[in-house]
C-alpha positions as CSV (number, residue, x, y, z in Angstrom):
1,X,1.3,-25.6,17.4
2,X,-0.9,-23.3,15.3
3,X,-3.9,-24.1,13.2
4,X,-4.4,-21.1,11.0
5,X,-5.2,-17.4,11.6
6,X,-8.4,-16.7,13.6
7,X,-8.8,-13.0,13.1
8,X,-7.0,-9.9,11.8
9,X,-7.3,-6.8,14.1
10,X,-7.7,-3.4,12.6
11,X,-7.5,-0.5,15.1
12,X,-10.2,2.1,14.4
13,X,-11.3,5.4,16.0
14,X,-15.0,4.4,16.2
15,X,-15.8,0.7,16.0
16,X,-19.6,1.3,15.4
17,X,-19.0,3.7,12.6
18,X,-16.3,1.5,11.1
19,X,-18.5,-1.6,11.4
20,X,-21.3,0.2,9.5
21,X,-18.7,1.3,6.8
22,X,-17.4,-2.3,6.4
23,X,-20.9,-3.6,6.0
24,X,-22.1,-0.9,3.6
25,X,-19.0,-0.7,1.4
26,X,-17.6,-4.3,1.6
27,X,-20.6,-6.3,2.5
28,X,-18.9,-7.8,5.7
29,X,-21.5,-8.7,8.3
30,X,-20.9,-8.6,12.0
31,X,-20.8,-11.9,13.8
32,X,-19.9,-10.6,17.3
33,X,-20.0,-7.2,19.0
34,X,-18.7,-6.2,22.4
35,X,-19.5,-2.5,23.3
36,X,-17.6,-2.8,26.6
37,X,-14.4,-3.8,24.8
38,X,-15.3,-1.5,21.8
39,X,-14.9,-4.1,19.2
40,X,-16.8,-5.8,16.4
41,X,-15.9,-9.0,14.6
42,X,-16.8,-9.3,10.9
43,X,-17.4,-12.4,8.8
44,X,-15.1,-12.3,5.7
45,X,-16.6,-15.5,4.1
46,X,-13.6,-17.5,5.1
47,X,-12.2,-19.0,8.4
48,X,-10.3,-15.7,9.2
49,X,-12.4,-12.8,10.4
50,X,-11.6,-9.1,10.7
51,X,-11.9,-7.5,14.1
52,X,-12.4,-3.8,14.3
53,X,-11.1,-2.7,17.7
54,X,-11.5,0.9,18.8
55,X,-8.5,2.7,20.3
56,X,-8.1,6.1,21.9
57,X,-4.6,6.5,20.5
58,X,-4.0,8.4,17.3
59,X,-4.1,6.0,14.3
60,X,-0.9,6.6,12.3
61,X,-0.7,4.7,9.0
62,X,2.4,4.3,7.0
63,X,1.3,2.5,3.8
64,X,4.9,1.5,3.0
65,X,5.3,-0.4,6.3
66,X,1.8,-1.3,7.4
67,X,0.5,-4.8,7.7
68,X,-2.8,-5.2,6.1
69,X,-5.4,-7.9,5.1
70,X,-5.7,-9.0,1.4
71,X,-9.2,-9.9,0.3
72,X,-9.6,-12.5,-2.5
73,X,-11.6,-11.4,-5.5
74,X,-12.6,-13.1,-8.7
75,X,-12.4,-9.8,-10.7
76,X,-10.1,-7.0,-9.3
77,X,-11.2,-4.5,-11.9
78,X,-14.9,-5.0,-11.2
79,X,-14.3,-4.9,-7.4
80,X,-12.4,-1.7,-7.7
81,X,-15.1,0.0,-9.8
82,X,-17.8,-1.0,-7.3
83,X,-15.7,0.4,-4.4
84,X,-15.1,3.7,-6.3
85,X,-18.9,3.9,-7.0
86,X,-19.5,3.6,-3.3
87,X,-17.0,6.4,-2.6
88,X,-14.1,4.4,-1.4
89,X,-10.6,5.7,-2.1
90,X,-8.5,3.2,-4.1
91,X,-5.2,3.0,-5.8
92,X,-4.8,2.1,-9.4
93,X,-4.9,-1.6,-10.5
94,X,-1.5,-3.3,-10.7
95,X,-1.2,-6.4,-12.9
96,X,1.6,-8.8,-13.3
97,X,1.7,-12.4,-14.7
98,X,0.4,-13.8,-11.4
99,X,-2.1,-11.4,-9.9
100,X,-4.1,-8.2,-10.4
101,X,-4.6,-6.1,-7.2
102,X,-5.3,-2.7,-5.8
103,X,-5.3,-1.1,-2.4
104,X,-8.1,0.8,-0.7
105,X,-8.6,2.5,2.6
106,X,-11.1,2.5,5.4
107,X,-12.3,5.8,7.1
108,X,-9.3,5.7,9.4
109,X,-6.9,5.3,6.5
110,X,-6.1,1.6,7.3
111,X,-4.7,-0.1,4.2
112,X,-6.7,-2.9,2.7
113,X,-6.0,-4.8,-0.5
114,X,-8.1,-6.8,-3.0
115,X,-6.3,-9.4,-5.1
116,X,-7.2,-11.6,-8.1
117,X,-5.0,-14.6,-8.8
118,X,-4.6,-15.4,-12.4
119,X,-5.2,-19.1,-13.5
């Protein structure tokens, strides 16, 4: 019936501003933009894209219950340091026997995560 996940939608207050942030801070390039629908699709380097879709509704984030994308990284510590140097708000690194990860936040407060899987 299904053949994978095509895109993950993040609701944002300004799709153009958010698109620029995702490109500058995360290196995600736009592959499609629709100003009439107020959305931009970003290439994540995998088959699943991220779609930034503008809403006029208030964006209310509850980090304890929010769904969020998890980006793969080879080195969570290095990725976190790079994001901090670019002015991105992050959580502390968390490491267990399987993974090292941290969360970070876009300008609207959407929760994002970066995860390194241990061999």
